[in-house]
C-alpha positions in Angstrom: 0.0 0.0 0.0 1.3 3.4 -0.9 0.6 6.2 1.5 0.6 9.6 -0.3 0.9 12.9 1.3 -2.6 14.0 0.2 -4.0 11.0 2.0 -3.0 12.7 5.3 -3.4 16.3 4.4 -7.1 17.0 4.5 -8.1 19.3 7.3 -5.3 21.6 8.3 -6.4 25.3 8.8 -5.4 27.7 6.1 -3.4 29.7 8.6 -1.3 26.8 9.9 2.2 27.8 10.7 3.7 24.5 11.8 2.7 21.0 10.7 4.3 17.8 12.1 3.7 14.6 10.1 6.9 12.8 11.3 6.8 9.1 12.1 4.1 8.2 9.6 4.1 5.9 6.6 4.1 8.6 3.9 5.9 7.4 0.8 5.2 10.2 -1.7 4.6 13.9 -1.7 2.4 14.8 -4.7 0.1 17.6 -3.8 -0.7 20.0 -1.0 -3.3 22.7 -0.4 -2.1 26.3 -0.5 -0.8 27.3 3.0 0.5 30.8 2.7 1.5 31.1 6.4 3.1 27.6 6.8 6.7 28.1 8.1 7.7 24.7 9.3 6.9 21.3 7.8 8.2 18.2 9.6 8.1 15.1 7.5 11.0 13.2 9.1 11.0 9.5 9.7 8.6 8.5 6.9 9.2 6.4 3.8 9.2 9.3 1.3 11.0 8.3 -1.9 9.3 10.7 -4.4 8.5 14.4 -4.3 6.6 16.0 -7.2 8.5 18.9 -8.8 5.8 21.5 -8.0 4.9 20.2 -4.4 6.3 23.3 -2.7 5.0 25.9 -5.2 2.2 27.2 -2.9 4.2 27.2 0.3 5.7 30.7 0.0 6.5 31.2 3.7 8.1 27.8 4.2 11.5 28.3 5.8 12.1 25.0 7.7 11.6 21.6 6.1 12.5 18.4 7.9 13.0 15.4 5.6 15.6 13.4 7.4 15.3 9.6 7.7 13.3 9.0 4.5 14.1 7.1 1.4 15.3 10.0 -0.8 18.3 9.8 -3.0 
């Protein structure tokens, strides 16, 4: 079973500043809602091996991204 990011990302408020989805089974980052105020996104300790090229396009305020302990090359 492939767990995609959008399977988890369904009800965060538009004004969220920090989101922590560490220690899940997420395998792919393919789409995300527009979160103009999101500053920190923690995706550490997942199984992420793929990130869509435009995944971060609508995260203009993002300054901290945690992707350690995934399956990225």
